[in-house]
Backbone as CSV, one residue per row, in Angstrom:
resi,resn,N_x,N_y,N_z,CA_x,CA_y,CA_z,C_x,C_y,C_z
1,MET,98.655,81.449,64.141,98.562,80.172,65.112,98.053,80.562,66.610
2,LYS,97.942,79.821,66.645,96.625,80.180,68.367,97.524,79.145,69.271
3,GLU,97.612,80.476,70.261,98.375,79.797,71.431,97.870,78.959,73.016
4,ASP,98.735,78.246,73.053,98.450,76.731,73.722,98.029,77.891,75.166
5,PRO,96.558,77.351,75.615,96.563,77.921,76.838,97.386,77.555,78.504
6,ILE,97.500,76.339,78.045,98.048,75.898,79.440,99.089,76.011,79.483
7,LYS,100.578,75.923,77.978,101.283,76.460,77.759,101.821,78.057,78.261
8,ALA,101.026,78.706,77.961,100.372,80.365,78.937,100.665,80.071,79.964
9,LYS,100.066,79.538,80.640,99.872,79.589,82.363,100.669,79.050,82.743
10,ALA,101.326,78.627,82.303,102.337,77.687,82.946,103.800,78.581,83.045
11,PHE,104.036,78.809,81.665,104.620,80.248,81.107,104.962,81.563,82.409
12,ASP,103.300,82.018,82.717,103.075,83.058,83.631,103.079,82.660,85.371
13,GLU,103.064,81.589,85.516,103.496,81.184,86.652,104.882,81.500,86.795
14,ALA,105.943,80.503,85.801,106.934,80.508,86.498,108.036,82.349,86.178
15,HIS,107.270,82.517,85.693,108.157,83.909,85.071,107.355,85.069,86.540
16,THR,106.712,84.794,87.087,105.618,85.203,87.662,105.452,85.530,89.314
17,ARG,106.824,84.361,89.477,107.814,83.904,90.778,108.182,85.140,91.272
18,VAL,109.308,85.432,90.589,110.672,86.211,91.528,110.433,87.191,90.645
19,ALA,110.229,88.376,91.048,110.187,89.862,90.606,111.479,90.219,89.888
20,ARG,111.858,90.722,88.710,112.117,90.803,87.242,113.220,92.596,87.663
21,TRP,111.825,92.950,88.094,112.697,94.895,88.479,111.555,95.297,89.403
22,GLY,111.567,96.837,89.886,110.551,97.131,90.430,111.211,96.685,91.916
23,ARG,110.283,97.816,92.830,110.336,97.065,94.616,110.455,95.719,95.149
24,ASN,109.171,94.543,94.299,109.466,93.108,94.939,110.662,92.202,93.963
25,HIS,111.984,93.861,93.560,113.174,92.452,93.094,113.866,92.019,94.458
26,PRO,114.221,91.362,94.175,115.325,90.824,95.310,116.318,91.854,95.556
27,GLY,116.869,91.988,94.615,117.798,93.026,94.716,117.626,94.783,95.438
28,ALA,116.172,95.052,94.807,115.820,96.017,95.711,114.973,95.865,96.998
29,LYS,114.788,94.284,97.331,114.314,94.675,98.498,115.272,94.158,100.184
30,GLU,116.554,93.623,99.194,118.187,94.152,100.252,118.437,95.429,100.083
31,LEU,118.495,96.399,99.160,118.953,97.502,98.972,117.524,98.177,100.199
32,ASN,116.306,98.142,100.370,115.364,99.031,101.046,115.572,98.894,102.754
33,ASP,116.279,99.668,103.116,116.292,99.238,104.319,116.423,100.123,105.371
34,TYR,115.527,101.372,104.823,115.284,102.484,105.407,114.332,102.395,107.199
35,THR,115.194,103.119,107.811,114.475,102.842,108.992,113.097,104.542,108.703
36,ASN,112.445,104.442,110.300,111.252,104.919,110.242,112.199,106.792,110.356
37,GLY,112.976,106.314,110.295,113.508,108.107,111.204,114.427,108.721,109.411
38,GLN,114.064,107.613,108.959,115.548,107.575,107.238,113.551,108.260,106.312
39,GLN,112.135,107.392,106.001,111.474,107.797,105.978,110.644,109.261,106.420
40,LEU,110.960,109.381,107.581,110.790,110.411,108.236,111.325,111.306,107.351
41,LEU,112.027,111.434,107.971,113.126,112.386,106.586,112.681,112.412,105.629
42,GLY,112.807,111.654,104.976,112.495,112.095,103.183,111.985,113.065,103.218
43,VAL,110.236,112.610,103.737,108.815,112.730,104.149,109.244,114.831,104.396
44,PHE,109.910,115.252,105.227,110.342,116.103,105.995,111.205,116.989,104.395
45,SER,111.652,116.295,103.940,112.665,117.040,102.741,111.676,117.828,101.177
46,VAL,110.800,116.193,101.355,110.206,116.754,100.264,108.808,118.238,100.665
47,VAL,108.718,117.699,102.018,107.458,118.660,102.452,108.167,120.295,102.239
48,SER,109.680,120.653,102.782,110.055,121.703,102.939,110.174,122.350,101.494
49,ASN,110.947,121.225,100.513,111.577,121.471,99.637,110.721,122.688,98.251
50,ALA,108.817,121.716,98.835,107.631,122.756,97.779,107.538,123.919,98.457
51,ILE,107.742,123.752,100.310,107.120,125.077,100.495,108.285,126.154,100.846
52,LEU,109.634,126.046,100.582,110.892,126.702,99.909,110.727,127.165,98.323
53,SER,110.428,126.230,97.838,110.922,126.707,96.180,109.281,128.010,95.750
54,THR,108.018,127.562,96.322,106.877,128.195,96.229,107.372,129.970,96.608
55,ILE,108.086,130.073,97.738,108.473,130.684,98.421,109.147,131.518,98.022
56,ALA,110.385,131.379,97.229,111.135,131.797,96.546,110.446,131.775,95.050
57,LEU,109.076,131.615,94.517,108.703,131.632,93.119,107.651,132.776,93.715
58,ILE,107.207,133.017,94.670,106.375,134.498,94.905,107.633,135.743,94.439
59,TYR,108.526,135.834,95.688,109.516,136.042,95.490,110.103,136.559,93.787
60,LEU,110.402,135.650,93.072,110.314,135.753,91.882,110.037,136.705,90.562
61,ALA,108.760,136.308,91.066,107.269,136.688,90.229,107.173,138.522,90.016
62,ARG,108.011,138.605,91.740,107.142,140.412,92.651,108.304,140.666,91.730
63,MET,109.612,140.657,91.390,110.824,141.231,91.226,110.748,140.487,89.938
64,PHE,110.270,140.363,88.879,110.509,140.089,87.966,110.363,141.669,87.261
65,GLN,110.754,141.742,86.054,111.058,142.475,85.202,110.762,142.374,83.657
66,TRP,109.914,143.390,82.969,109.741,142.143,80.880,110.526,142.556,80.561
67,ARG,112.006,144.144,80.676,113.197,144.160,79.268,113.845,142.712,80.289
68,TYR,113.903,142.089,80.840,114.928,140.679,81.044,114.513,139.401,80.151
69,ILE,113.282,139.413,80.020,113.030,138.653,79.384,113.523,136.830,78.195
70,THR,114.582,137.767,77.345,115.368,137.499,76.648,115.815,136.271,77.785
71,SER,117.006,137.001,79.106,118.133,136.317,79.664,117.392,135.753,80.546
72,VAL,116.165,135.722,80.926,115.400,134.852,81.117,115.194,133.445,80.326
73,VAL,114.656,133.872,79.341,113.818,132.388,78.311,115.722,131.848,78.043
74,PHE,116.770,132.844,77.903,117.847,132.045,77.283,118.618,131.247,78.471
75,ALA,118.668,132.032,79.735,118.967,131.174,80.947,118.400,129.642,81.213
76,THR,116.833,130.118,81.062,115.987,128.725,81.253,116.702,127.293,80.764
77,GLY,116.961,128.044,79.458,116.684,126.714,78.292,118.543,126.368,78.624
78,LEU,119.459,127.064,78.731,120.543,126.623,78.837,120.816,125.545,79.892
79,GLY,120.541,126.532,81.305,119.696,125.936,82.147,119.495,123.987,82.269
80,MET,118.431,123.948,81.938,117.456,122.632,81.773,119.028,121.376,80.335
81,LEU,119.202,122.855,79.150,120.236,121.893,78.513,121.268,121.082,79.301
82,VAL,122.372,122.319,80.365,123.334,121.767,81.941,122.616,120.168,82.308
83,ALA,121.657,120.703,82.490,121.627,119.832,83.601,120.902,118.299,83.368
84,ASP,120.062,117.831,81.803,120.435,117.154,81.220,120.903,116.417,80.949
85,MET,122.018,116.929,80.138,123.757,116.735,80.059,124.459,116.005,81.090
86,LEU,124.624,116.741,82.427,124.998,116.299,83.583,124.436,114.586,84.293
87,SER,123.285,115.331,84.092,122.015,113.725,84.559,122.904,112.608,83.882
88,GLY,122.374,112.903,82.718,123.091,111.765,81.879,123.807,111.016,81.711
89,PHE,124.763,111.456,81.858,126.411,111.388,82.177,126.395,110.984,82.890
90,VAL,125.742,110.991,84.281,126.062,110.218,85.228,125.161,109.247,85.814
91,HIS,123.951,109.294,85.023,123.352,107.694,84.493,124.578,106.802,84.045
92,TRP,125.118,107.418,83.554,125.414,106.527,81.768,126.671,106.010,82.571
93,PHE,127.623,106.832,83.394,128.881,106.178,84.037,127.984,105.565,85.169
94,ALA,127.335,105.497,86.145,126.807,104.680,87.442,126.293,103.064,86.065
95,ASP,125.931,103.622,85.395,125.015,102.013,85.011,126.484,101.023,83.831
96,SER,127.722,101.690,83.477,128.605,101.053,83.114,129.789,100.889,83.341
97,TYR,129.811,101.806,84.528,131.104,101.381,85.630,130.238,100.857,86.999
98,GLY,129.289,101.768,87.656,128.684,101.507,89.029,128.340,99.859,88.952
99,THR,128.869,99.556,90.453,128.252,98.453,90.841,128.265,98.654,92.513
100,ILE,127.424,97.442,93.223,126.460,97.889,94.540,127.752,97.542,95.810
101,ASP,128.876,96.771,95.273,130.251,96.689,95.851,131.090,97.882,95.707
102,LEU,130.991,98.658,95.470,131.977,100.045,95.134,132.105,100.730,95.666
103,PRO,133.053,101.031,96.877,133.143,100.854,98.273,132.776,103.224,98.244
104,VAL,132.487,102.904,99.128,132.298,104.083,99.979,130.661,104.932,98.939
105,VAL,130.466,104.898,98.100,128.933,105.540,97.194,128.007,103.855,96.883
106,GLY,128.686,103.059,96.282,128.377,102.120,95.884,126.955,101.542,96.157
107,LYS,126.517,101.877,97.687,125.287,101.365,98.248,124.109,102.457,97.617
108,VAL,125.211,103.590,98.426,124.022,104.816,98.285,123.472,105.252,96.606
109,LEU,124.586,104.573,96.264,123.804,105.126,94.376,122.790,103.695,94.094
110,PHE,122.513,102.723,94.055,121.950,101.743,94.085,120.844,102.014,94.935
111,THR,121.068,102.816,95.764,119.539,102.707,96.678,118.909,103.837,96.290
112,ILE,119.264,104.954,95.597,118.478,105.875,95.085,118.698,105.430,94.171
113,ASN,119.320,105.016,92.975,118.768,104.828,91.243,118.480,102.823,91.492
114,VAL,117.920,102.591,91.612,117.581,100.864,92.098,118.219,100.474,90.972
115,HIS,117.701,100.695,89.533,118.698,99.611,88.766,120.042,99.417,88.879
116,THR,120.060,98.663,87.687,121.424,98.049,87.337,121.635,97.565,85.906
117,PRO,122.651,97.802,85.035,122.869,97.499,84.005,122.398,96.760,82.847
118,LYS,122.661,95.403,84.502,121.950,94.496,83.261,119.968,94.653,82.806
119,CYS,119.438,95.876,83.431,118.716,95.506,83.902,117.732,96.576,83.861
120,ILE,118.450,98.023,82.862,118.042,99.311,82.129,116.825,99.098,81.366
121,GLY,116.619,97.562,80.849,116.149,98.108,79.615,115.111,97.546,80.194
122,CYS,114.845,96.819,80.957,113.362,95.966,81.717,112.468,96.774,81.239
123,GLU,112.126,97.316,81.742,110.509,98.435,82.077,110.621,98.470,80.479
124,LEU,111.199,98.951,80.053,110.759,99.544,78.561,110.831,97.867,77.006
125,TYR,111.317,97.376,77.607,111.181,96.200,76.524,111.151,94.734,77.734
126,PRO,109.636,94.345,78.364,109.633,93.192,78.986,109.544,91.953,77.862
127,VAL,110.019,90.858,78.590,109.913,89.106,77.372,108.023,89.246,78.348
128,GLY,107.363,88.758,76.654,106.864,88.110,76.539,106.343,87.388,75.642
129,HIS,105.526,86.521,75.473,104.608,85.912,75.175,105.368,85.784,73.452
130,GLY,105.873,84.123,73.135,106.228,83.897,71.775,106.445,85.310,70.869
């Protein structure tokens, strides 16, 4: 069965005027009130983190001893597992119970993590034609 091109064009025009997710979503625009100083601080933080992490890795590489390889591999795997579980729990909790109106942390949480519980799957399962 062929799609009607006129209906498809009308559907596209009707659904592309208001962004449903991403930086053009009205909620994301409301939360995006960063000043130039805040943006500069963010760039400084990323650059300084990269420099300090590189220095730390160089020191770790210099002091590495092969006799501790099993402990290093085990600790790395366990650390990744715990970090993944905690991150998942925090995201689940924020998506299930968090709102932008939550006192003290609401605006901070949803400025950092822009999706809302209603739109968590929007990027994964966009509404398409027919």
